[in-house]
N, C-alpha and C positions, 0 to 999 in steps of 0.2 A: 694170747694176741703175737698175731705179727708185726714187725716194724712196719710204718709208714712206707713206701721205699717211697713218696715222696721229698720227706724225710733229707732221704742216702742224696733225691737228686739235686736239693736244697745246697746243704752242706760241698759237694759237688761242684755248685758253682759255684760256692762263698773260700774255693780255695779258685782254683785258677782261671775266677776273676784277679783275686792274691797277687795271684805271679804274674799275670797278664796286667795288670796292673804297673807295677814292678818293672817290669820288662820292658815295656816302653817307655816308664819313664828312664831307664835306662838309655837306651838307643838316643832319645830326643835330647839328655844329659850327653849327654861322651863328648858330642863337637865344642864342644864350651870347656870344658874342667880341658882336652887339652888340651887345649889353644890358653887357655889362661896358664897354666899352671908348665905348659916347658914340655919337652921329652924327659924328663933325666928324672925334674919331679912326681910329675906320670910315674913314671917304673913306678919310684915307691911307691905309690900312694896306691897301687894295680899290687903291690906285692904285702901293702895291710888289709888291702879289699881277698885276697887267695887267707888268708887269716884271717878274719874273722868271722872270712863265710867254711875254712873246713877245721874253724877252734870250733864249731860241734863235734867234730867227730872223737873229741881228747875224752868225751863226756864213756868213753866206755860201752855205747851202744844203754842206759842208762836210761834217756830221754825215749826211747821207744820199751825201754822196757818200763816205762814207767806207764806211759797211755795203757798197754799192755794189764797190770797190776790194777793201776784205779778202776780203771774201764769193767775187769774181771771184783772188784771190792764196794762198786756198784750197781754190780745185778746179787750180791749177793748177802753185804749188812754196809749202807752204806759210813756207818760213826765210822769205822775202821778207815775214809782217808784217808783225816785226819796227821794221822798217825803215818801213813804208808809214807802222806808229799812229804808231807817234813824229812822224815829221814831220809827218805830221794832229796831234794834239794839241795840238806845239806852235806849230803857225801858230793854232789857238784859244786855242791862253791867251794869244795876242798879240793875239787880235782881242775879249777880253775887257777885257785891261791900260784897249786904246783905249775899252773901253766905260764901263770904272770912273774912268775919268781924264777922261770929256766928261760924267759925272752931276754927277761932282766940279765941277768949272766953270760946269754951268748949274743947280745947284742954292741957291744963292745970284741967279739971273734968274730962277725954274720958282716960286719964293715970292716972288720981293719983285713979279711982273708976272702973273706967269700963272697959279698956278695958285691961291682964293682960302680960305685960312688963318688963319681967325681967330688977331688977335693971340697971345690967350692959349697955342694952340699950334707957333705960329713956330718956335720954339725948339726946342726937337722933333722938330717935323715935317720940322726941315735938321737933324738931329744922322742921322737915321734916314733921310736919305737919305745919307747918308752911309754908314751903318754899312750900307747896301744897296751903295754903288759895294763896298766892299771888297768883296761876298759874291759882285759881278759874274762875274773868272773864273773862278770855282770851278763857278761855271752853264757857261762853254762850254765848263767842261774837263770836267766830269761826261754835258754834250748825248755829249763824243766819245769816250771811252773806252765811255759810253753804245751807240754807237752799233756801233763795233768788234768792241763783244758780240753786237751786235746780224746782224754780218755773219759769227758764229759761230754762230752757231743757240741765242746759249746764251738766252733768250726765259725759263725760270724765274730764272735768276741776275738780268737784266736790269731783272723785275719785284718780286725778293723785293728788288731796292737801291732796286728807283726807287718802286713804291707807298707805303712808309715815308715820302720823300722827300717825296714828292706830297699824300699823311695830311701830316705831319706842317707842311702852308705851315696846313690848320685845326688841326691840334692842340696846336699850341705857341701860335698865341693863344688855345685855347680852353682848357687849363689855368693858363696866368700869365697875364692879365688878370684873374679874377678877384683869386689874390692882389696884387693891385696893381701889377703890373707894367706901366711902360708904352712905348709903341709903340718907342724904342730900347731894348731890353731882348729886346722880340720879334721886334725885324729884325735883332739880334744871332743869337739864338739858327737862326732861319733857314737864317745866312751858314752858323752849320755842323751845320746840316745837310745841305750840299749839298756843304763839304768836309769830311762824314763821305760823302755818297753816293760820291763823286769816289775820296776813298780803297778804299771799297771796290768800286769797280768793276776800280782796279787792277791788287790784288789778282787780283779771279774772273776778268782778263782770263789774270796772267802768269801762273795758276795749270792753268790749263783748257782753254790754246792753245799746242797742242808746241813744242815749239823758241822758246816767245816770247823775244824780249828787247830794250829798250832801248833802243837805238844811232839814232847818228845820219849809219848806212852813205850810201848815196847808197838808195834805194825804186825797186824794183824800174816803176813806175808814176810818173814824174816828178810834183812835184806840179802844177806846169801847166797837168796836166792831169787833179788832180783839182776844181784853178780851177775849170774851164769847163764843168765837169759840174755842181759846183755850181751856177756863175752862174747855167745856166738852173735849176735848182730855190731859190734866190733866186728870181728874176724871180717863179714864180711858187708863196713865199711871202710878197712881198710880194700882190700884185698878189690873192690868199685868202680878205682879209682886207675888203677893200675889197668885194672882188662879193659878202660876205655877206652883209656889216650898207649895202650899199648899200639896200633895197629900206626898211631901218626907217625910214634918215633921209626918204625917197618917201613912205614912208606920212604920216611927220607929216609933210610940209609939204603937202601933201593931204587928206587925212581929218585929221587931231590928234592930240593924245598920246595919244590916248581908242585910238586909232583898234592904237597901233601896239602898247598894250599887249594890246589884243586879237590883235593877228596872230604876239607874241613870245614869249606862256606856252605855244600850243601848240606853234610854232617847235619854240622849243628841247627840248620832251619831243624828237617828235614826231624830233627829229635828231639826239638821241641815240641812237640806234638805231644809226645809224652805224659804235660805236662795231662795231658783228659781222663788216661788212667790212674798218672797220679792221685792226679786230683781225689776223686773214683774212690781207689783202696784205700786213702785219706782214712778219707766215710766211711766207708766200711769196718776197717779195722779197729774197731772201739761197737761200733758193734758185736758186729763177728763172736765178737772178745768173748761181749758178755749175753748171745743168744747161745754162748759156746759152758760158760762157766753155769748160767742156770738148765741145761741139760737138752738146749732143744733147736739138736739137728736138725731136726728136719724143717727146721724155719729157717738155720741158718746155707743151708741148701739150695730152699729157693732164693735166698736171695741173692746168692752168687748165679741162680739157676739165670732166671731176671740179669743181674748185672753181666753177665759177657756175654748174652743174645746182644744187650742193646750195647756193649762195646763192640761187638765184634760185627755189627748192620754197619754206627758209626764206625770203624777202620775198613770194611771194604770201599763203605765208595773215594773215602780217602787216601785208601792204596791205591785205587780204582784209579783214581785220578789225575793221583801223583804220576804211575807209570804211563797214563794216558798221552797228560800233557809234557810231560822230566823238561822235554827238548826245547819246546817256545820257552817256555819259565823260564828254563833257568834260560835264555834267549835273554827272553826282554831284561830281566835279574843280571848277570855279570857279563853279560856279550857274548861272540859269540867261538870265541874261545873257551871257555868254560861248557858251553855244549854241549865241545864240541867232543870236550876228556874226558866231563863229565857225566851227560845225561845214561848210562847204560847205570854210572855210579848210583843214580838218585833212583834209578826201575830199582834193585836191589837193595837200595834202603829201606823204600819201598814194603814192598816183600816183608824187610828184619825189621817194619816197627810195628808192620798188622801183629806179628808171631808173639815181639813182645810185648804190650800195649796184652792183648790177650793172655800171655804169662803173666801177669801184674797181680791175678786175683789170685788166682793157685796162689803167688808167692808168698800173698798178704794172710789168704787163709792158713800155710803152717804157722807163720808170724800167729794170727789169734788162737789158734791149737796148742801152742804151746812147744816147737820147734823147730826155733828158729839156727840150729841147727844144720838142718838140714837143707836150709838153703847155702847155706857156711858152707858146707862140705861140696855141694854143688861147682858152688865158685871156685873152691879150691883145685877141683878133678879136671872144669876149663879150662885155667885159663893155660895150662906148661898143652895140653893137645892145641887151646886157639894161637898158641906162640907158634908152635910150628907148620899150622896148617894158615891165618897169616902169614907165616911169610912163601911158603909153594909159593901163595897165587899174589901175593904180589908179587916175585919175584917172575910167575910166568905173562900176571894182566894189570898192574899197576896201581891204578887208584882203584880200578872196579874190581880186580881180583880182592883191593881192599875190604869197600865192602858187601863182595861175596861171604869175606870172612867174616865178617865184623852178625852178620845173616844168618849166615850159618848155625854161628856161635849161640846167636840167640834165642834159633830152636832148635837146638839139641837142650838147649837149657829148657827154653817154655816143658818139649819131650820131659824135664826131669822129673818138675817140680808137678807138671801133670800128671804126670802118675807118683808123685808123693801124695799128690790132692787127692789119686784115686783108690791109694796101697793101701794108706799107713793119715792120713789127714785124718777117719770120721773114726777109730782107734784112738791116736792121739787126744785128741777132742774128749774125751772120755774120761783119763788119767786127768792128773792135779796138774800144769803145768809150768812147776819148777821142775818136776820128773821130765827128760836129755835122755835117757837111755842108748846109749852110740848105738847105730846102725851099721 
C-alpha cells in the first residue's frame, strides 16, 4: 500500500509552521532584547545563541543517522527500535558532556585572549559560558530524541516540542531582561528549556512508539554503522556553513562591507523560502527510508515524482514573482539605494532558490538510500570551484556577481545530485544502507 500523500502534506505544514512561528517571534522580540541588554551583553548573548544553534553539529551526524535507522527498523521490526535509540542517545549524551567539558576548559582563554569583552562584564560573561556548558549535554540529548521521533514520523509532536524550545531562545531574554535579570540568569533558563524539551521528547517517544523501551541490548544495527553513516553527514554539516558564507567574505574583501549589506539583506530573506523544501524533505525522509527498506522502490519513486511536481509549481510561481517585482519590493522594504544596488542580485537569487529547492529532493533520496557520502563528496568538490568562480564574478560585478556565483553553485550541485539520483539512487537503495562503497 502506498503512503498517503496527504500525510506528507500535513507533516510538511507542521515543519514549516514550526519554523515560521519561531522566525516571527524572533523578529518581534529582538528590539526588546537589544534595548534592555545593551550592545555588549547582547553581543555575548548572540554568541550563546550561535553555540546553541551550531552545537547540534557536534553530534557527528548521529541525529540524521538515528532518523534513518529508526525508520528502517520500524519498517522491518519495530521491536528493535528501543535498543537502537538507547545506544544512539547515550552516544550523543557522551558527546554533549565532552563538548561541555571543552567549553569549560576554554572559557578562561576565550575571555582573556580571543573575545574582546569589556572588563565590567567579563565575570558575567564567564559565568554565562559555564551555565551554557551545563546545558550542552541536553542540547544533544534533545537532538537525538527529536531525531528518533522524526524517524517514527510524529512531526506533530516534534514541532509541538521543538517550537516552544526554539521560541524560548528569544522569549526568555525578552521576558527577563526588562526585569533586570542578567546574562547568567537568562542563559540558565535557556538551558532549563533544553532540559524540559529533552524530557518531553523522551516521554513522547516512549508513549507513541509501540513496544518501545530503554534497553542496553545489542541493536540490530551496530553503532559503528551509524557512526559511518553519520560521519558523512558530519562532513556535509562542516562544509555547509563555509559554502553558505564564503561569498560574503569575498564580497567584503573585494567590494567593501557596504556591498555585503546590499547582498546579505535580500539573501537572508530570499533563502528563507527554502524552509518549504526543507519542511517537505524532513517529512519525506523517514517515509522514503521505510519504503526503500521494504524494497518498495516503485512506491518511493512515485512519491518523489509527485513531490517534485508540486514543488516545481510552487517555486516557479515564487521565482517568477520575485524576478518581476524585485525592484519594487526592495524599494518598499529597504529604500531606493538598496533597490539600485541589489535588484539584479535578487533576480539571480530567485533562479538559484528555484533550482536549490528542487535539488532538496534528490539530495534527500540519497540520504534515504544510504548514500550520505555522495552529497558530502559533491560539496567538497564544489567548494574550491565555488571560491574561484565567486572571486572572479565578485571582482567583475560586485553584489550581482556574488548572487550569480551562488546561483551557479547551487545549479551545479543540482546537476550532481539529480545525476546521482538517476544513476545510483535506485541501485544503492537495494543494498543494505550501512554499505558505503567509494565512488
